TIMI-2910 file (N, C-alpha, C, CB; in pm, 1 decimal, decimal comma, always signed):
<rs>
+----------+----------+----------+----------+----------+----------+----------+----------+----------+----------+----------+----------+------+
!      n_x !      n_y !      n_z !     ca_x !     ca_y !     ca_z !      c_x !      c_y !      c_z !     cb_x !     cb_y !     cb_z ! resn !
+----------+----------+----------+----------+----------+----------+----------+----------+----------+----------+----------+----------+------+
!    +94,1 !   -126,3 !    +31,0 !    -46,6 !    +26,5 !    +32,4 !    +79,7 !    +98,5 !    +13,9 !   -177,7 !    +88,6 !   +214,5 !  Met !
!   +191,6 !   +114,1 !    +57,8 !   +311,6 !   +300,2 !   +100,0 !   +339,6 !   +302,5 !    -58,1 !   +536,6 !   +287,2 !   +238,1 !  Ala !
!   +353,8 !   +172,2 !   -120,8 !   +450,2 !   +166,8 !   -265,9 !   +311,8 !   +261,6 !   -361,0 !   +496,7 !    -57,9 !   -345,8 !  Ala !
!   +187,5 !   +249,6 !   -325,5 !   +105,4 !   +277,1 !   -451,7 !    +67,2 !   +443,0 !   -371,1 !    -55,5 !   +136,5 !   -493,6 !  Cys !
!   +124,7 !   +468,9 !   -281,0 !    +95,7 !   +629,4 !   -228,0 !   +229,5 !   +675,9 !   -262,0 !    +53,1 !   +659,9 !    -46,6 !  Ala !
!   +320,4 !   +604,8 !   -313,5 !   +447,2 !   +684,8 !   -366,7 !   +444,7 !   +704,8 !   -547,3 !   +598,7 !   +585,2 !   -315,1 !  Val !
!   +382,1 !   +616,2 !   -583,3 !   +404,8 !   +562,9 !   -728,7 !   +319,2 !   +667,3 !   -831,6 !   +343,6 !   +390,0 !   -742,8 !  Ser !
!   +368,6 !   +633,0 !   -956,7 !   +296,4 !   +741,0 !  -1035,4 !   +140,8 !   +722,2 !  -1076,5 !   +374,1 !   +758,6 !  -1163,8 !  Gly !
!    +98,5 !   +778,6 !  -1190,2 !    -69,0 !   +750,0 !  -1231,8 !    -17,4 !   +618,1 !  -1295,4 !   -170,7 !   +879,8 !  -1358,4 !  Pro !
!    +75,3 !   +581,6 !  -1362,0 !    +99,0 !   +485,0 !  -1445,9 !   +150,3 !   +340,3 !  -1345,0 !   +212,3 !   +547,4 !  -1557,0 !  His !
!   +207,7 !   +334,5 !  -1279,6 !   +250,0 !   +261,9 !  -1195,9 !   +199,1 !   +238,3 !  -1055,5 !   +349,5 !   +292,9 !  -1197,0 !  Ala !
!   +107,0 !   +277,9 !  -1027,9 !    +32,6 !   +219,2 !   -899,9 !    -46,3 !    +97,7 !   -896,1 !    -56,3 !   +308,9 !   -855,0 !  Tyr !
!   -136,6 !    +60,5 !   -993,7 !   -176,6 !    -10,2 !  -1040,2 !   -157,3 !   -201,5 !  -1042,9 !   -159,0 !    +58,8 !  -1117,7 !  Leu !
!    -35,0 !   -200,5 !  -1066,1 !    +25,4 !   -309,6 !  -1051,3 !    +83,7 !   -317,9 !   -915,9 !   +113,5 !   -324,4 !  -1150,1 !  Pro !
!   +147,3 !   -224,7 !   -831,1 !   +120,4 !   -245,3 !   -667,5 !     -5,1 !   -263,7 !   -593,8 !   +164,2 !   -139,0 !   -602,2 !  Trp !
!   -142,4 !   -184,3 !   -656,4 !   -248,1 !   -230,9 !   -611,6 !   -272,9 !   -362,4 !   -612,8 !   -329,3 !   -179,0 !   -659,7 !  Leu !
!   -250,3 !   -447,4 !   -721,9 !   -250,4 !   -578,9 !   -777,3 !   -171,5 !   -626,1 !   -690,5 !   -211,4 !   -602,7 !   -916,1 !  Leu !
!    -22,7 !   -621,1 !   -620,1 !    +32,5 !   -730,2 !   -553,8 !    -26,3 !   -694,0 !   -386,3 !   +216,2 !   -735,0 !   -581,0 !  Val !
!    -79,3 !   -546,3 !   -364,2 !   -174,1 !   -577,0 !   -217,4 !   -262,6 !   -630,2 !   -200,3 !   -222,5 !   -499,4 !   -156,7 !  Ala !
!   -377,6 !   -616,3 !   -299,3 !   -438,5 !   -720,0 !   -304,5 !   -439,8 !   -877,1 !   -300,3 !   -465,2 !   -695,5 !   -364,8 !  Gly !
!   -326,6 !   -907,2 !   -373,8 !   -302,0 !  -1086,5 !   -378,1 !   -242,7 !  -1083,0 !   -232,3 !   -167,7 !  -1167,8 !   -521,9 !  Ala !
!   -180,4 !  -1038,9 !   -148,7 !   -117,0 !  -1005,9 !    -67,5 !   -198,5 !  -1019,8 !    +40,9 !    -64,1 !   -901,1 !    -90,6 !  Gly !
!   -323,6 !   -953,3 !    +67,1 !   -369,0 !   -937,2 !   +162,4 !   -492,1 !  -1082,4 !   +137,4 !   -406,4 !   -774,6 !   +180,2 !  Cys !
!   -543,2 !  -1135,6 !    +19,0 !   -603,0 !  -1266,4 !    -27,8 !   -558,7 !  -1378,1 !    +63,6 !   -560,8 !  -1300,1 !   -176,6 !  Gly !
!   -385,1 !  -1392,1 !    +39,2 !   -352,3 !  -1487,4 !    +73,2 !   -303,9 !  -1493,2 !   +219,3 !   -279,9 !  -1520,1 !    -12,3 !  Thr !
!   -298,2 !  -1388,9 !   +249,9 !   -255,4 !  -1383,7 !   +416,5 !   -400,3 !  -1397,6 !   +465,3 !   -167,6 !  -1220,5 !   +483,9 !  Ala !
!   -505,5 !  -1379,1 !   +407,9 !   -634,2 !  -1330,5 !   +520,2 !   -711,7 !  -1481,4 !   +467,3 !   -749,1 !  -1131,1 !   +477,4 !  Ala !
!   -656,3 !  -1599,2 !   +466,1 !   -742,9 !  -1740,2 !   +434,5 !   -766,1 !  -1819,7 !   +530,6 !   -686,0 !  -1830,0 !   +343,6 !  Ser !
!   -685,8 !  -1805,3 !   +594,3 !   -710,7 !  -1842,8 !   +761,8 !   -733,0 !  -1801,9 !   +852,6 !   -653,1 !  -1877,8 !   +818,7 !  Gly !
!   -808,8 !  -1668,4 !   +853,8 !   -828,6 !  -1586,6 !   +968,6 !   -972,6 !  -1658,6 !  +1052,2 !   -850,0 !  -1414,6 !   +911,8 !  Ile !
!  -1011,0 !  -1721,8 !   +969,6 !  -1125,5 !  -1748,8 !  +1041,8 !  -1107,3 !  -1881,3 !  +1115,9 !  -1244,4 !  -1749,5 !   +951,5 !  Tyr !
!  -1014,1 !  -1979,7 !  +1059,2 !   -975,7 !  -2112,7 !  +1101,0 !   -949,5 !  -2071,5 !  +1222,1 !   -864,0 !  -2189,9 !  +1029,7 !  Ala !
!   -861,9 !  -1976,2 !  +1278,3 !   -775,1 !  -1957,8 !  +1400,6 !   -876,9 !  -1908,7 !  +1510,5 !   -647,4 !  -1845,8 !  +1374,9 !  Phe !
!   -972,3 !  -1831,1 !  +1440,1 !  -1119,3 !  -1858,1 !  +1577,7 !  -1166,5 !  -1955,9 !  +1605,4 !  -1251,3 !  -1806,6 !  +1564,4 !  Cys !
!  -1182,7 !  -2054,6 !  +1510,1 !  -1217,1 !  -2202,5 !  +1506,5 !  -1157,0 !  -2280,4 !  +1603,9 !  -1183,4 !  -2262,7 !  +1384,3 !  Gln !
!  -1009,9 !  -2243,6 !  +1557,2 !   -951,5 !  -2356,0 !  +1659,2 !   -922,7 !  -2313,7 !  +1828,1 !   -798,1 !  -2402,2 !  +1592,5 !  Ile !
!   -877,7 !  -2167,6 !  +1842,1 !   -858,2 !  -2128,8 !  +1953,1 !  -1029,2 !  -2133,0 !  +2071,9 !   -784,2 !  -1980,4 !  +1913,7 !  Leu !
!  -1138,1 !  -2117,6 !  +1988,5 !  -1303,0 !  -2168,7 !  +2039,4 !  -1351,3 !  -2301,0 !  +2055,1 !  -1405,2 !  -2127,1 !  +1947,0 !  Ala !
!  -1280,7 !  -2371,5 !  +2009,0 !  -1338,4 !  -2525,3 !  +1986,0 !  -1449,1 !  -2500,4 !  +1977,7 !  -1322,1 !  -2638,2 !  +2085,1 !  Gly !
!  -1530,4 !  -2657,7 !  +1970,3 !  -1680,5 !  -2625,3 !  +1881,7 !  -1745,3 !  -2556,3 !  +1994,7 !  -1787,8 !  -2776,6 !  +1818,3 !  Pro !
!  -1758,1 !  -2553,0 !  +2105,1 !  -1883,1 !  -2502,3 !  +2165,1 !  -1901,3 !  -2309,0 !  +2168,5 !  -1877,7 !  -2574,3 !  +2332,6 !  Arg !
!  -1778,0 !  -2285,4 !  +2118,0 !  -1826,4 !  -2101,4 !  +2078,0 !  -1709,7 !  -2099,5 !  +2002,1 !  -1836,2 !  -1949,4 !  +2221,9 !  Ala !
!  -1704,4 !  -2155,4 !  +1891,9 !  -1672,6 !  -2101,5 !  +1716,1 !  -1756,6 !  -2016,1 !  +1660,7 !  -1679,3 !  -2213,4 !  +1604,0 !  Ala !
!  -1892,5 !  -2057,6 !  +1677,2 !  -1983,4 !  -1966,7 !  +1622,0 !  -1990,1 !  -1832,3 !  +1674,5 !  -2102,4 !  -2017,7 !  +1629,8 !  Gly !
!  -1989,9 !  -1833,6 !  +1815,9 !  -2031,4 !  -1684,2 !  +1823,0 !  -1864,3 !  -1606,3 !  +1842,5 !  -2159,0 !  -1653,2 !  +1980,8 !  Thr !
!  -1755,5 !  -1661,6 !  +1823,2 !  -1635,6 !  -1600,3 !  +1826,3 !  -1611,4 !  -1562,5 !  +1654,0 !  -1518,4 !  -1706,8 !  +1903,5 !  Trp !
!  -1677,2 !  -1665,9 !  +1601,9 !  -1650,5 !  -1606,4 !  +1415,0 !  -1758,3 !  -1480,6 !  +1371,5 !  -1699,1 !  -1764,8 !  +1275,4 !  Thr !
!  -1887,2 !  -1500,3 !  +1467,9 !  -1972,9 !  -1397,6 !  +1440,3 !  -1896,1 !  -1225,3 !  +1488,2 !  -2119,5 !  -1444,0 !  +1530,9 !  Gly !
!  -1846,6 !  -1271,8 !  +1588,6 !  -1785,7 !  -1127,8 !  +1642,8 !  -1676,3 !  -1111,8 !  +1598,7 !  -1768,1 !  -1105,0 !  +1783,5 !  Phe !
!  -1599,5 !  -1197,3 !  +1529,2 !  -1486,5 !  -1154,4 !  +1454,8 !  -1490,1 !  -1122,2 !  +1324,1 !  -1401,6 !  -1235,1 !  +1461,0 !  Gln !
!  -1609,4 !  -1128,5 !  +1276,4 !  -1684,6 !  -1110,7 !  +1119,2 !  -1742,2 !   -921,3 !  +1146,7 !  -1872,5 !  -1267,9 !  +1092,2 !  Gly !
!  -1827,3 !   -970,4 !  +1271,2 !  -1891,6 !   -801,8 !  +1264,6 !  -1807,9 !   -718,6 !  +1303,2 !  -2014,4 !   -762,1 !  +1353,3 !  Gly !
!  -1676,7 !   -743,7 !  +1368,8 !  -1611,3 !   -610,3 !  +1425,1 !  -1524,5 !   -598,7 !  +1300,0 !  -1520,0 !   -617,0 !  +1587,8 !  Phe !
!  -1490,0 !   -689,5 !  +1233,6 !  -1421,3 !   -664,2 !  +1140,1 !  -1487,1 !   -582,3 !   +983,4 !  -1368,2 !   -792,6 !  +1129,2 !  Ala !
!  -1607,4 !   -581,5 !   +997,5 !  -1679,0 !   -492,6 !   +892,1 !  -1715,5 !   -331,7 !   +940,3 !  -1823,7 !   -571,7 !   +854,2 !  Asn !
!  -1614,2 !   -306,0 !  +1026,4 !  -1627,7 !   -156,9 !  +1067,0 !  -1514,2 !   -135,3 !   +966,5 !  -1604,3 !   -102,7 !  +1244,6 !  Phe !
!  -1420,1 !   -197,5 !   +916,4 !  -1365,0 !   -157,7 !   +802,1 !  -1419,0 !   -136,1 !   +705,4 !  -1296,7 !   -213,8 !   +770,0 !  Ala !
!  -1520,8 !   -219,3 !   +663,0 !  -1601,9 !   -153,2 !   +551,0 !  -1669,3 !    -58,2 !   +542,2 !  -1670,2 !   -207,0 !   +511,1 !  Gly !
!  -1725,0 !    +30,4 !   +679,7 !  -1805,7 !   +111,8 !   +681,4 !  -1715,5 !   +247,1 !   +718,2 !  -1916,6 !    +66,7 !   +768,8 !  Val !
!  -1570,8 !   +215,0 !   +804,8 !  -1508,4 !   +362,3 !   +853,6 !  -1438,9 !   +374,4 !   +684,9 !  -1362,2 !   +358,4 !  +1027,8 !  Ile !
!  -1359,7 !   +250,9 !   +674,7 !  -1261,2 !   +337,6 !   +530,1 !  -1287,2 !   +407,8 !   +445,4 !  -1207,5 !   +278,3 !   +440,4 !  Ala !
!  -1411,8 !   +366,7 !   +388,6 !  -1431,2 !   +440,2 !   +300,4 !  -1529,7 !   +629,5 !   +313,8 !  -1492,0 !   +327,5 !   +222,4 !  Pro !
!  -1558,6 !   +608,2 !   +426,5 !  -1573,0 !   +721,0 !   +459,0 !  -1485,4 !   +842,2 !   +515,7 !  -1642,8 !   +698,2 !   +514,5 !  Ala !
!  -1387,1 !   +747,6 !   +600,7 !  -1274,0 !   +814,5 !   +622,4 !  -1174,3 !   +875,3 !   +487,0 !  -1203,1 !   +717,6 !   +706,8 !  Leu !
!  -1161,6 !   +772,6 !   +398,0 !  -1072,2 !   +769,5 !   +281,2 !  -1131,1 !   +914,7 !   +198,7 !  -1089,8 !   +606,1 !   +185,0 !  Thr !
!  -1288,0 !   +937,1 !   +178,7 !  -1344,1 !  +1059,5 !   +114,8 !  -1321,2 !  +1199,9 !   +119,3 !  -1443,7 !  +1060,1 !   +138,4 !  Gly !
!  -1295,4 !  +1125,4 !   +341,0 !  -1274,7 !  +1308,1 !   +385,8 !  -1120,8 !  +1340,8 !   +381,1 !  -1332,6 !  +1353,5 !   +573,8 !  Phe !
!  -1027,6 !  +1226,1 !   +383,8 !   -912,3 !  +1272,9 !   +343,2 !   -882,5 !  +1332,4 !   +230,3 !   -846,3 !  +1198,5 !   +349,2 !  Ile !
!   -911,3 !  +1275,7 !   +138,5 !   -945,2 !  +1275,4 !    -39,1 !   -981,3 !  +1408,7 !    -66,1 !  -1083,1 !  +1171,1 !    -98,9 !  Val !
!  -1104,1 !  +1477,5 !    +12,5 !  -1177,5 !  +1604,3 !     -9,7 !  -1091,3 !  +1728,4 !    +75,0 !  -1344,3 !  +1584,1 !    +48,7 !  Asn !
!  -1009,7 !  +1672,6 !   +181,9 !   -924,3 !  +1766,0 !   +234,6 !   -781,8 !  +1793,6 !   +172,6 !   -910,6 !  +1729,5 !   +361,9 !  Gln !
!   -713,9 !  +1701,8 !   +133,8 !   -598,0 !  +1694,0 !    +95,2 !   -574,0 !  +1705,0 !    -90,4 !   -556,0 !  +1563,6 !   +165,0 !  Ser !
!   -699,1 !  +1639,3 !   -135,1 !   -690,5 !  +1637,6 !   -325,3 !   -614,1 !  +1545,2 !   -353,1 !   -625,0 !  +1769,7 !   -414,4 !  Gly !
!   -586,8 !  +1434,5 !   -304,6 !   -487,5 !  +1328,3 !   -353,9 !   -502,0 !  +1202,1 !   -255,5 !   -326,1 !  +1389,0 !   -353,0 !  Asn !
!   -462,3 !  +1082,1 !   -311,2 !   -506,7 !   +982,8 !   -261,5 !   -359,4 !   +940,8 !   -153,7 !   -561,3 !   +878,5 !   -387,7 !  Phe !
!   -235,3 !   +970,4 !   -156,8 !   -148,7 !   +971,5 !    -92,1 !   -156,0 !   +927,5 !    +54,8 !   -113,2 !  +1072,9 !   -112,5 !  Arg !
!   -201,3 !   +995,1 !   +123,4 !   -246,3 !  +1051,7 !   +259,3 !   -321,8 !   +887,0 !   +271,3 !   -365,4 !  +1229,5 !   +262,0 !  Thr !
!   -401,4 !   +833,0 !   +251,8 !   -499,1 !   +763,3 !   +280,1 !   -416,5 !   +604,0 !   +231,1 !   -645,5 !   +824,1 !   +198,5 !  Pro !
!   -357,6 !   +608,1 !   +136,1 !   -301,6 !   +484,8 !    +95,0 !   -168,6 !   +461,2 !   +215,2 !   -249,8 !   +498,7 !    -81,2 !  Phe !
!   -123,4 !   +601,8 !   +269,7 !    -30,6 !   +584,6 !   +364,0 !    -51,7 !   +544,4 !   +480,6 !    +23,1 !   +671,2 !   +378,4 !  Leu !
!   -179,3 !   +570,8 !   +550,0 !   -256,7 !   +563,0 !   +655,3 !   -290,2 !   +386,3 !   +682,6 !   -389,7 !   +662,4 !   +622,2 !  Leu !
!   -358,7 !   +317,8 !   +559,7 !   -354,2 !   +187,7 !   +477,8 !   -240,6 !   +141,0 !   +520,2 !   -358,6 !   +194,4 !   +323,4 !  Thr !
!   -148,5 !   +189,5 !   +460,3 !    -29,1 !   +110,6 !   +518,0 !    +49,3 !    +66,0 !   +633,0 !    +34,2 !   +143,6 !   +483,5 !  Ala !
!     -9,1 !   +189,8 !   +717,7 !    +46,3 !   +208,0 !   +864,1 !    -10,4 !   +107,0 !   +934,0 !    +14,8 !   +343,9 !   +936,1 !  Ala !
!   -178,6 !   +116,4 !   +916,8 !   -283,7 !    +22,1 !  +1025,4 !   -253,6 !   -143,5 !   +933,6 !   -514,9 !    +95,2 !  +1018,7 !  Val !
!   -210,2 !   -127,3 !   +846,2 !   -210,6 !   -308,5 !   +815,4 !     -1,5 !   -308,8 !   +870,0 !   -266,2 !   -373,8 !   +547,7 !  Ala !
!    +66,0 !   -273,7 !   +861,5 !   +195,6 !   -260,9 !   +916,0 !   +159,5 !   -274,9 !  +1118,1 !   +269,1 !    -82,1 !   +845,4 !  Leu !
!    +82,5 !   -162,7 !  +1115,1 !    +53,7 !   -221,2 !  +1307,3 !     -1,8 !   -367,4 !  +1298,6 !    -99,3 !   -111,8 !  +1415,6 !  Ala !
!   -119,6 !   -347,5 !  +1188,9 !   -191,1 !   -541,0 !  +1213,7 !    -77,6 !   -656,9 !  +1273,2 !   -242,9 !   -629,5 !  +1019,4 !  Gly !
!    +26,9 !   -623,8 !  +1156,1 !   +100,8 !   -777,3 !  +1101,8 !   +222,4 !   -755,8 !  +1247,4 !   +200,5 !   -774,9 !   +874,4 !  Gly !
!   +248,9 !   -612,8 !  +1307,1 !   +335,6 !   -629,1 !  +1436,3 !   +279,7 !   -651,0 !  +1507,2 !   +405,4 !   -548,5 !  +1487,7 !  Leu !
!   +110,0 !   -653,9 !  +1535,2 !    +83,7 !   -712,2 !  +1692,3 !    +76,1 !   -856,1 !  +1667,1 !    -67,5 !   -656,7 !  +1775,8 !  Ala !
!    +40,6 !   -867,8 !  +1522,8 !     +6,9 !   -972,6 !  +1505,9 !   +138,9 !  -1097,5 !  +1546,5 !    -46,6 !   -959,6 !  +1369,1 !  Trp !
!   +248,0 !  -1080,7 !  +1488,1 !   +386,9 !  -1123,5 !  +1572,0 !   +435,2 !  -1127,5 !  +1653,1 !   +457,9 !  -1103,4 !  +1567,0 !  Val !
!   +435,8 !   -979,1 !  +1715,3 !   +450,3 !   -982,4 !  +1844,9 !   +360,0 !  -1023,2 !  +1982,8 !   +479,1 !   -882,4 !  +1849,2 !  Phe !
!   +223,3 !   -982,8 !  +1931,6 !   +124,5 !   -987,9 !  +2038,4 !    +62,3 !  -1119,1 !  +2041,3 !    +20,4 !   -882,8 !  +2023,8 !  Gly !
!    +48,8 !  -1177,9 !  +1956,1 !    -26,4 !  -1351,6 !  +1963,4 !    +80,6 !  -1419,5 !  +1981,5 !   -111,6 !  -1426,0 !  +1819,7 !  Val !
!    +35,5 !  -1501,0 !  +2050,7 !   +178,0 !  -1625,7 !  +2103,1 !    +79,9 !  -1754,5 !  +2039,7 !   +226,7 !  -1649,6 !  +2345,3 !  Gly !
!   +159,0 !  -1850,8 !  +2086,3 !   +125,8 !  -2018,8 !  +2046,1 !     -6,1 !  -2023,2 !  +1988,3 !   +122,6 !  -2131,5 !  +2182,9 !  Arg !
!    -53,8 !  -2038,6 !  +1860,3 !   -161,8 !  -2091,5 !  +1837,0 !   -196,7 !  -2202,7 !  +1842,9 !   -187,2 !  -2069,8 !  +1761,3 !  Val !
!   -296,2 !  -2279,0 !  +1909,3 !   -315,6 !  -2444,0 !  +1962,0 !   -471,2 !  -2444,6 !  +1980,7 !   -224,6 !  -2491,6 !  +2131,3 !  Glu !
!   -547,3 !  -2526,1 !  +1958,7 !   -625,2 !  -2544,3 !  +1996,0 !   -708,5 !  -2542,0 !  +2176,5 !   -604,7 !  -2619,6 !  +1929,5 !  Pro !
!   -775,8 !  -2500,1 !  +2207,0 !   -808,9 !  -2476,9 !  +2316,9 !   -845,4 !  -2593,0 !  +2438,7 !   -898,8 !  -2401,0 !  +2286,1 !  Ala !
!   -828,2 !  -2649,5 !  +2528,6 !   -871,8 !  -2760,5 !  +2625,7 !   -945,6 !  -2663,2 !  +2678,1 !   -767,7 !  -2847,7 !  +2725,1 !  Thr !
!  -1098,4 !  -2727,7 !  +2656,2 !  -1224,5 !  -2686,1 !  +2706,6 !  -1261,1 !  -2810,8 !  +2855,7 !  -1349,0 !  -2693,9 !  +2554,1 !  Trp !
!  -1307,1 !  -2763,3 !  +2929,2 !  -1341,9 !  -2878,6 !  +3020,4 !  -1469,2 !  -2898,2 !  +3008,2 !  -1311,5 !  -2863,4 !  +3160,3 !  Ala !
!  -1508,1 !  -3062,1 !  +3015,1 !  -1637,9 !  -3145,2 !  +2940,4 !  -1747,6 !  -3006,7 !  +3034,3 !  -1667,2 !  -3386,1 !  +3005,0 !  Pro !
!  -1850,7 !  -3037,6 !  +2988,1 !  -1988,9 !  -2989,9 !  +3016,0 !  -2113,1 !  -3037,8 !  +3034,7 !  -2013,3 !  -2931,8 !  +2948,7 !  Glu !
!  -2159,8 !  -3023,1 !  +3127,2 !  -2350,9 !  -3104,4 !  +3125,7 !  -2381,0 !  -3081,4 !  +3023,9 !  -2491,7 !  -3049,8 !  +3219,8 !  Ala !
!  -2455,4 !  -3116,0 !  +2968,3 !  -2550,1 !  -3171,3 !  +2881,2 !  -2629,7 !  -3032,3 !  +2927,5 !  -2616,5 !  -3344,0 !  +2909,0 !  Ser !
!  -2678,1 !  -2964,0 !  +2785,5 !  -2751,5 !  -2811,1 !  +2798,8 !  -2909,2 !  -2885,4 !  +2741,5 !  -2662,6 !  -2647,3 !  +2665,1 !  Val !
!  -2921,7 !  -2981,8 !  +2714,6 !  -3050,2 !  -3072,7 !  +2668,7 !  -3141,8 !  -3118,2 !  +2809,2 !  -2987,1 !  -3229,4 !  +2581,1 !  Leu !
!  -3280,8 !  -3083,5 !  +2823,4 !  -3401,4 !  -3096,2 !  +2913,7 !  -3310,8 !  -3218,3 !  +2931,9 !  -3581,8 !  -3097,8 !  +2862,6 !  Pro !
!  -3381,2 !  -3271,2 !  +3036,0 !  -3398,8 !  -3416,5 !  +3069,7 !  -3410,1 !  -3475,5 !  +2972,1 !  -3496,8 !  -3454,8 !  +3145,2 !  Ala !
!  -3567,0 !  -3460,4 !  +2948,1 !  -3651,3 !  -3528,5 !  +2881,6 !  -3607,4 !  -3573,7 !  +2732,9 !  -3764,5 !  -3452,7 !  +2884,5 !  Ala !
!  -3524,6 !  -3481,0 !  +2646,2 !  -3473,9 !  -3484,4 !  +2582,8 !  -3375,0 !  -3590,1 !  +2555,0 !  -3460,2 !  -3400,9 !  +2591,1 !  Val !
!  -3278,0 !  -3580,3 !  +2646,7 !  -3179,2 !  -3659,4 !  +2675,4 !  -3226,0 !  -3854,0 !  +2673,6 !  -3131,2 !  -3592,3 !  +2826,2 !  Val !
!  -3193,0 !  -3870,9 !  +2564,2 !  -3180,0 !  -4012,9 !  +2582,6 !  -3081,0 !  -4106,6 !  +2643,7 !  -3185,7 !  -4048,8 !  +2485,1 !  Asp !
!  -3138,3 !  -4170,5 !  +2781,5 !  -3059,8 !  -4240,4 !  +2855,7 !  -3048,2 !  -4387,7 !  +2823,9 !  -3098,2 !  -4220,0 !  +2977,7 !  Thr !
!  -3120,5 !  -4425,8 !  +2736,2 !  -3064,7 !  -4569,2 !  +2688,2 !  -3003,0 !  -4621,4 !  +2642,9 !  -3089,7 !  -4620,0 !  +2650,9 !  Ala !
+----------+----------+----------+----------+----------+----------+----------+----------+----------+----------+----------+----------+------+
</rs>
């Protein structure tokens, strides 16, 4: 994304394609991590929260980009801001997230009423 900000009008498109391909390959396992960490009982809840909060970027980024472009008259600052956020996320992942391994959950009693549970 930083290369998009500093490249000229005829060179930004290849860098934008590289950024898109990099995001696509890096993000393919995002939901697998919450499913591994949450376990079968909470995977849906964790995935829902993750997807819900991740969609804030789809709401905030276009509005913020439009505001910045309106103020500055170019896309350099939004591209640099996006690159900074991506770098911060990468650093947080590398230095903030420990080893990803399946969670071990204590056994839970059945949540079904006794009339539904087959004891035969």
